[in-house]
N, C-alpha and C positions, 0 to 999 in steps of 0.2 A: 475725643467728638463723637457725640449720637447717631445714629444711622439707621433707618427703619425701611422696611417697604411701604407703599404707599398707600394699604392700611394695614390698621393692628390688633382691630379688634378684637380677632381671634385667638392669638397670642397674647395677648393682653387678658385675654379672661382665663385662659390657661394658668399664663404665671398667677395667675390673681388667685387661684386656686393653688398653687402647688407652694404655692409663699405661704400658705395661710398652714402648708405640714413642715415647710422644710425650719430647722432648729439651728445655729449658730455649732460651727465645728469646737471638739474641744481644745483648748490653749494648752498645747503640750510642749510647746516651746520656748525657752525662755533667750531674746538677743537683747543686746544691749546698744543703744547708741550712744557715739560720742560726741563729745560736745569740740568744735570748730575753735575754741578759743581754749587758750594755753590753763582759762584759772575756773573754768568751767569743769562741771561735776559729769559724769556719766550719767544715765536713765534704765533701766530696766527693762522689758515690758515683757508680757506672754502673747504667745500667736497659734494659732492653730498650721499646721504643714497641709500646702497643698494639697496634699494625698486627700486628707480626711476632708476635706472641703469637697473636694472632688468627687468622693464617696453616696455621701450626703447629697451631692445638687443629682451627680447623675440621677440614683437611686429615685428621687423625686420629683426632677422634673420628663424622668421616660414615663410616671407612669401618665403624664397628661400630655404624651407627644411631643415634648420639647426633646430636641437635639441642644447638645451643646459642641461649637465648632473653635478655637482659636489655632491664629496661623501668623504668621509674622512676616514682616516681607523691610524691604530696605527704601527708603525714602532719601535720593542723591540728592535733591531740593535742598534737605537741610540736614543732612549726613545721620542722618541716625535708624537704627530698626526702630521700628512699630509692633506689636501686636494689636490683634483685631480679635474679638472675641462676640462671637454669634449664638446667639439664640435661637435657632430655625424651627420653628412647629410642622407637623405632617400638614396645614394650610396650604404651606407656602410663605407666609408672613412668616418675616425674623427682623428682631432687633439688633442691632451691634454695635460696639464703643470699640472705641479705638483709644492706644494706651503708647508713648514714647519708653522705650524697653533701654535705650541705649546707643553711644556713639556706635557709629561702623567700624571707630578704629578700633574699638572692645570685641570684632569678631578676633581677632589678632591673636586673643587672650580668653578663649573660651568658657576658663573660669569665672570670670568676671562675668564674661556675659549671657553665662549661663544660671549663675545669683540674678542676676538685674531682669532675666526674664522670667525666672519660678516667681519674683517677686513679683512683677508687673503683671502675670497670669491671675497667681492670687486676687489681689487687689482687682482686676478686672471683673474677674469674673465675681464675687464675694458683691461686689457693688452691682453689678448688674442683674441681681439674681436677690439681691436684698437684705442681706446676711454679713455680719460681723466676725473679722476672725481675729483679732489681737487687741489689745487694753486698749483706751480713749487715751493718747499721750497729751492729746491738743487740747484735754476741757481745764487744766490749770491757767493756759493761755489765754483763755478770753475773757473777756471783756466783762463788766456788768452787764443785764438786759436795759434799755432804753428806756422801755418803760417803766413808770412805777408800779412797785406792787404793794399794795394797800398794807399797811402797819405791817413793812417788811423793809427792812435797810438791807441790800447786801455788797457785800464788801469785796476786794478785790482777790481777785479768782487763785495768783500766779504763783507759782510752788503747790499749789493745794492738788489733789486728785478728785475729779470729779467735784471740786466745790465744794470739798469738806471745808469745817472751820478752819480759823485759820492760830493754831496755836502754838507759841513758844520753841524752839526746839529745846530739850532738855538741856543744851551748852547756855543755856541765854539763863539770868536769874529767874527765881521763882521756880518752886517745885510742880506747879500742879495748870492745868490750862487758864488762860486770863484773855476776857475781852478785850479784842483789839480795837485799833484806835477808831475803826468804821465798827460799830457795832453790829450783833449776829444776834438775831432772835431766833426765838426754835418756834416755829409754826404748829400749826397744830393739824390734825390729821387730813382736814377736809381741805384746809388751806392750802397745806406743802402739794397734795394733789393736783391742785388747784395750779399750782405754780406750776410743779413740773408738767403740768400738761398741755403749759400754753411756754 
């Protein structure tokens, strides 16, 4: 949930300038997502540690008089630990977001709560300032756009990274890439840029 001061004009202007300078942190660590299904496969992804993201964010935001503050609280009504991330400007204006961390019961298992808190801090901070800290693993599961694009057919994206072509795996018959049942056409550079921007 996002919250803010009554006015945000000054902090918004300062944040816009900061975002023009912010860069995504280097994805130097590798994580693995294990499937909940017995027959499911694992997926690996690269991500940036919280520490490198904080270094970039603090250095850039401080030049525009914006401080970052992250605090936790216990929400007894729903039984969770919450994280609040606040961007506070020298003008007194602020923008904040709240993120659920873990069940209160996880406080009895410090390493589990610590891992969840680090994850939440990274996600909340990176989202609030507009940077990306990990590989986009959601793209393979996205559905095709609902608005048709002229002279282009977009196939299913399941099991493909960032909507790339769906070539058969080496285990299937045939030695090279084949067209899938849904035809995928290569676009000219200009048409590709228009589709990408859309």
